[in-house]
Structures are given as C-alpha cells and as structure tokens.
DRENPAMAR-748312 format. One record per residue: x, y, z of N, C-alpha, C in turn; chain; residue in one letter; residue number from 1. Coordinates in Angstrom, 1 decimal, decimal comma, always signed. Atoms other than C-alpha are relative to their C-alpha. Layout:
BEGIN
+--------+--------+--------+--------+--------+--------+--------+--------+--------+--------+---------+-----+
:    n.X :    n.Y :    n.Z :   ca.X :   ca.Y :   ca.Z :    c.X :    c.Y :    c.Z : cadena : residuo : num :
+--------+--------+--------+--------+--------+--------+--------+--------+--------+--------+---------+-----+
:      X :      Y :      Z :      X :      Y :      Z :      X :      Y :      Z :      A :       A : NUM :
...
+--------+--------+--------+--------+--------+--------+--------+--------+--------+--------+---------+-----+
This chain:
BEGIN
+--------+--------+--------+--------+--------+--------+--------+--------+--------+--------+---------+-----+
:    n.X :    n.Y :    n.Z :   ca.X :   ca.Y :   ca.Z :    c.X :    c.Y :    c.Z : cadena : residuo : num :
+--------+--------+--------+--------+--------+--------+--------+--------+--------+--------+---------+-----+
:   +0,2 :   -1,0 :   -1,1 :  -23,9 : -181,5 :   -2,8 :   +1,1 :   -0,2 :   +1,0 :      A :       M :   1 :
:   -1,1 :   +0,1 :   -1,0 :  -21,2 : -180,7 :   -0,3 :   -0,5 :   -0,4 :   +1,3 :      A :       P :   2 :
:   +0,4 :   +0,4 :   -1,3 :  -21,3 : -182,0 :   +3,2 :   -0,7 :   +1,1 :   +0,7 :      A :       P :   3 :
:   +0,8 :   -1,0 :   -0,7 :  -23,8 : -180,1 :   +5,4 :   +0,8 :   +0,9 :   +1,0 :      A :       P :   4 :
:   -0,8 :   -0,7 :   -1,1 :  -21,1 : -179,0 :   +7,9 :   +0,9 :   +1,1 :   -0,6 :      A :       F :   5 :
:   -0,8 :   -1,0 :   +0,6 :  -19,3 : -176,8 :   +5,3 :   -0,8 :   +1,3 :   -0,1 :      A :       L :   6 :
:   +0,7 :   -1,3 :   +0,3 :  -20,3 : -173,1 :   +5,4 :   -0,1 :   +0,3 :   -1,4 :      A :       P :   7 :
:   +0,2 :   -0,2 :   +1,4 :  -21,6 : -171,8 :   +2,2 :   +1,2 :   +0,7 :   -0,7 :      A :       E :   8 :
:   -1,1 :   -0,8 :   +0,6 :  -18,6 : -169,5 :   +1,6 :   +1,2 :   -0,9 :   -0,4 :      A :       F :   9 :
:   -1,1 :   +1,0 :   +0,4 :  -16,4 : -172,7 :   +1,2 :   -0,5 :   -0,8 :   -1,2 :      A :       F :  10 :
:   +0,5 :   +0,8 :   +1,1 :  -18,6 : -174,1 :   -1,6 :   +0,4 :   +0,6 :   -1,4 :      A :       M :  11 :
:   -0,5 :   -0,4 :   +1,3 :  -17,1 : -174,0 :   -5,1 :   -0,7 :   -0,9 :   -1,0 :      A :       F :  12 :
:   +0,5 :   +0,8 :   +1,1 :  -18,4 : -175,2 :   -8,4 :   +0,7 :   +0,4 :   -1,3 :      A :       T :  13 :
:   -0,4 :   -0,4 :   +1,3 :  -17,5 : -175,2 :  -12,1 :   -1,2 :   +0,1 :   -0,9 :      A :       T :  14 :
:   +1,2 :   -0,3 :   +0,9 :  -20,0 : -173,7 :  -14,5 :   +0,6 :   +0,4 :   -1,3 :      A :       I :  15 :
:   -0,4 :   -0,4 :   +1,3 :  -19,3 : -173,6 :  -18,2 :   +1,6 :   +0,1 :   -0,1 :      A :       D :  16 :
:   -1,4 :   +0,0 :   +0,0 :  -15,6 : -174,3 :  -17,5 :   +0,6 :   +1,1 :   +0,9 :      A :       G :  17 :
:   -0,5 :   -1,0 :   -0,9 :  -15,3 : -171,5 :  -15,0 :   -0,1 :   -0,4 :   +1,4 :      A :       I :  18 :
:   +0,0 :   +0,4 :   -1,4 :  -14,3 : -172,4 :  -11,4 :   -0,3 :   +1,3 :   +0,8 :      A :       R :  19 :
:   +0,4 :   -1,1 :   -0,8 :  -16,0 : -170,1 :   -8,9 :   -0,6 :   -0,4 :   +1,3 :      A :       L :  20 :
:   +0,7 :   +0,2 :   -1,3 :  -17,3 : -169,8 :   -5,4 :   -1,5 :   +0,3 :   -0,2 :      A :       R :  21 :
:   +1,5 :   -0,2 :   +0,2 :  -21,1 : -170,2 :   -5,3 :   -0,4 :   +1,2 :   +0,8 :      A :       I :  22 :
:   +0,4 :   -1,2 :   -0,7 :  -22,5 : -166,8 :   -4,5 :   -1,1 :   -0,2 :   +1,0 :      A :       P :  23 :
:   +1,1 :   +0,1 :   -1,0 :  -24,7 : -166,4 :   -1,4 :   -1,0 :   +1,0 :   -0,2 :      A :       T :  24 :
:   +1,0 :   -1,0 :   +0,3 :  -26,4 : -163,4 :   -2,8 :   +0,0 :   +0,1 :   -1,6 :      A :       E :  25 :
:   +0,1 :   -0,2 :   +1,4 :  -27,6 : -162,6 :   -6,3 :   +1,1 :   +0,8 :   -0,6 :      A :       E :  26 :
:   -1,2 :   -0,7 :   +0,6 :  -24,6 : -161,6 :   -8,5 :   -0,5 :   +1,3 :   -0,6 :      A :       P :  27 :
:   +0,3 :   -1,3 :   +0,6 :  -24,5 : -158,0 :   -9,7 :   +0,7 :   +0,0 :   -1,4 :      A :       V :  28 :
:   -0,6 :   -0,1 :   +1,4 :  -24,0 : -157,5 :  -13,5 :   +1,1 :   +1,0 :   +0,0 :      A :       A :  29 :
:   -1,1 :   -0,9 :   +0,1 :  -20,7 : -155,9 :  -14,4 :   -0,5 :   +1,2 :   -0,8 :      A :       P :  30 :
:   +0,2 :   -1,3 :   +0,8 :  -20,7 : -152,3 :  -15,7 :   +0,5 :   -0,2 :   -1,4 :      A :       E :  31 :
:   -0,5 :   +0,2 :   +1,4 :  -20,3 : -152,0 :  -19,4 :   +1,5 :   +0,4 :   -0,1 :      A :       S :  32 :
:   -1,4 :   -0,4 :   +0,0 :  -16,9 : -150,3 :  -18,7 :   +0,9 :   -1,1 :   +0,6 :      A :       S :  33 :
:   -0,8 :   +1,1 :   -0,6 :  -15,8 : -153,5 :  -16,9 :   +0,5 :   -0,9 :   -1,1 :      A :       D :  34 :
:   -0,4 :   +0,9 :   +1,1 :  -15,6 : -155,3 :  -20,3 :   +0,8 :   +0,8 :   -1,0 :      A :       C :  35 :
:   -0,9 :   -0,8 :   +1,0 :  -12,8 : -154,3 :  -22,7 :   -0,6 :   -0,1 :   -1,4 :      A :       C :  36 :
:   +0,7 :   +0,0 :   +1,3 :  -14,9 : -155,4 :  -25,7 :   +0,9 :   -0,7 :   -1,1 :      A :       G :  37 :
:   -0,9 :   +0,5 :   +1,0 :  -11,9 : -157,1 :  -27,4 :   -0,4 :   -1,4 :   -0,4 :      A :       S :  38 :
:   +0,3 :   +1,4 :   +0,3 :  -13,3 : -160,6 :  -27,2 :   +1,1 :   -1,0 :   +0,3 :      A :       G :  39 :
:   -1,2 :   +0,9 :   -0,2 :   -9,9 : -162,0 :  -26,2 :   +0,2 :   -0,4 :   +1,4 :      A :       S :  40 :
:   -0,1 :   +0,4 :   -1,4 :  -10,4 : -162,3 :  -22,4 :   -0,7 :   -1,3 :   +0,2 :      A :       C :  41 :
:   +0,6 :   +1,3 :   -0,2 :  -11,1 : -165,8 :  -21,3 :   +0,3 :   -0,4 :   +1,5 :      A :       C :  42 :
:   +1,4 :   -0,4 :   +0,3 :  -13,2 : -165,7 :  -19,3 :   -0,2 :   +1,5 :   +0,1 :      A :       P :  43 :
:   +0,4 :   -1,4 :   +0,0 :  -14,8 : -162,4 :  -20,0 :   -0,7 :   +0,3 :   +1,3 :      A :       C :  44 :
:   +0,8 :   -0,3 :   -1,2 :  -16,4 : -160,5 :  -17,1 :   -1,4 :   -0,4 :   -0,2 :      A :       V :  45 :
:   +1,4 :   +0,4 :   +0,2 :  -19,7 : -161,3 :  -18,7 :   -0,2 :   -1,5 :   +0,1 :      A :       W :  46 :
:   +0,0 :   +1,4 :   -0,2 :  -18,9 : -165,0 :  -18,9 :   +0,0 :   -0,4 :   +1,5 :      A :       D :  47 :
:   -0,1 :   +0,2 :   -1,5 :  -18,0 : -164,9 :  -15,2 :   -1,3 :   +0,3 :   +0,7 :      A :       Y :  48 :
:   +1,3 :   -0,4 :   -0,5 :  -21,2 : -163,1 :  -14,4 :   -1,0 :   -1,0 :   -0,3 :      A :       Y :  49 :
:   +1,0 :   +1,0 :   +0,4 :  -23,3 : -165,6 :  -16,3 :   +0,2 :   -1,3 :   +0,8 :      A :       R :  50 :
:   -0,3 :   +1,2 :   -0,8 :  -21,6 : -168,5 :  -14,5 :   -0,4 :   +0,2 :   +1,4 :      A :       A :  51 :
:   +0,4 :   -0,3 :   -1,4 :  -22,1 : -166,8 :  -11,1 :   -1,6 :   +0,0 :   +0,1 :      A :       Q :  52 :
:   +1,5 :   +0,0 :   +0,0 :  -25,8 : -166,2 :  -12,0 :   -0,6 :   -1,4 :   +0,0 :      A :       Q :  53 :
:   +0,5 :   +1,4 :   +0,1 :  -26,3 : -169,8 :  -13,0 :   +0,2 :   -0,8 :   +1,3 :      A :       K :  54 :
:   -0,3 :   +0,7 :   -1,3 :  -24,6 : -171,1 :   -9,8 :   -0,9 :   +0,5 :   +1,1 :      A :       A :  55 :
:   +0,9 :   -0,5 :   -1,0 :  -26,7 : -168,8 :   -7,7 :   -1,4 :   -0,5 :   -0,1 :      A :       W :  56 :
:   +1,3 :   +0,6 :   +0,2 :  -29,9 : -169,9 :   -9,3 :   -0,2 :   -1,4 :   +0,3 :      A :       L :  57 :
:   +0,0 :   +1,4 :   -0,3 :  -29,0 : -173,5 :   -9,0 :   -0,1 :   -0,2 :   +1,6 :      A :       E :  58 :
:   -0,1 :   +0,1 :   -1,4 :  -28,2 : -173,0 :   -5,3 :   -1,4 :   +0,4 :   +0,6 :      A :       Q :  59 :
:   +1,3 :   -0,5 :   -0,5 :  -31,5 : -171,1 :   -4,7 :   -1,0 :   -1,1 :   -0,2 :      A :       K :  60 :
:   +0,9 :   +1,1 :   +0,3 :  -33,5 : -173,9 :   -6,4 :   +0,2 :   -1,2 :   +1,0 :      A :       E :  61 :
:   -0,3 :   +1,1 :   -0,9 :  -31,7 : -176,5 :   -4,3 :   -0,6 :   +0,3 :   +1,5 :      A :       Q :  62 :
:   +0,4 :   -0,4 :   -1,3 :  -32,5 : -174,6 :   -1,1 :   -1,6 :   -0,1 :   +0,1 :      A :       K :  63 :
:   +1,5 :   +0,1 :   +0,0 :  -36,2 : -174,3 :   -2,1 :   -0,5 :   -1,4 :   +0,1 :      A :       Q :  64 :
:   +0,4 :   +1,4 :   +0,0 :  -36,4 : -178,0 :   -2,7 :   +0,1 :   -0,6 :   +1,4 :      A :       K :  65 :
:   -0,2 :   +0,5 :   -1,4 :  -34,9 : -178,7 :   +0,7 :   -1,1 :   +0,5 :   +1,0 :      A :       Q :  66 :
:   +1,0 :   -0,6 :   -0,9 :  -37,4 : -176,4 :   +2,4 :   -1,3 :   -0,7 :   -0,2 :      A :       L :  67 :
:   +1,2 :   +0,7 :   +0,3 :  -40,3 : -178,1 :   +0,6 :   +0,0 :   -1,4 :   +0,5 :      A :       Q :  68 :
:   -0,1 :   +1,3 :   -0,5 :  -39,1 : -181,5 :   +1,6 :   -0,1 :   -0,1 :   +1,5 :      A :       E :  69 :
:   +0,1 :   +0,0 :   -1,4 :  -38,9 : -180,5 :   +5,2 :   -1,5 :   +0,3 :   +0,5 :      A :       Q :  70 :
:   +1,4 :   -0,3 :   -0,4 :  -42,6 : -179,4 :   +5,2 :   -0,8 :   -1,3 :   +0,1 :      A :       E :  71 :
+--------+--------+--------+--------+--------+--------+--------+--------+--------+--------+---------+-----+
C-alpha cells in the first residue's frame, strides 16, 4: 500500500502485466466500436478495462477494510 500522504491520483499498479493508474471511480466499459476485433492489440481495450476494473475493486475492498478497522 502506498504511503498515506500520496493523493489517490498518484497511485499506480500493475494488473495482469498492464501498468495503470488506480481508478478513483468505477471504470466504464469500452464501446464495442473501441475494439478493432483483430486480436493483435496488446493490450486490447478490453484487457485494459478488465485490469482497471480489477484495480478499482481491490482499492474499494481495501477502503472498506480500513473503515471497518476504524470502527
């Protein structure tokens, strides 16, 4: 976990080999037209979305645990 003095927008992680900023809001799924469908993009917009979703859920769970510990 990063030091508590860092704002959330500076927090990065690597999920499934994709380096990304941890989203502060739930990620929005890409439009079907955002994906070229060739299978050659690495990472695909869907891979990136799934990594963002995973990072967001992990961050959300972490915050909930911290709130529970404070009670």
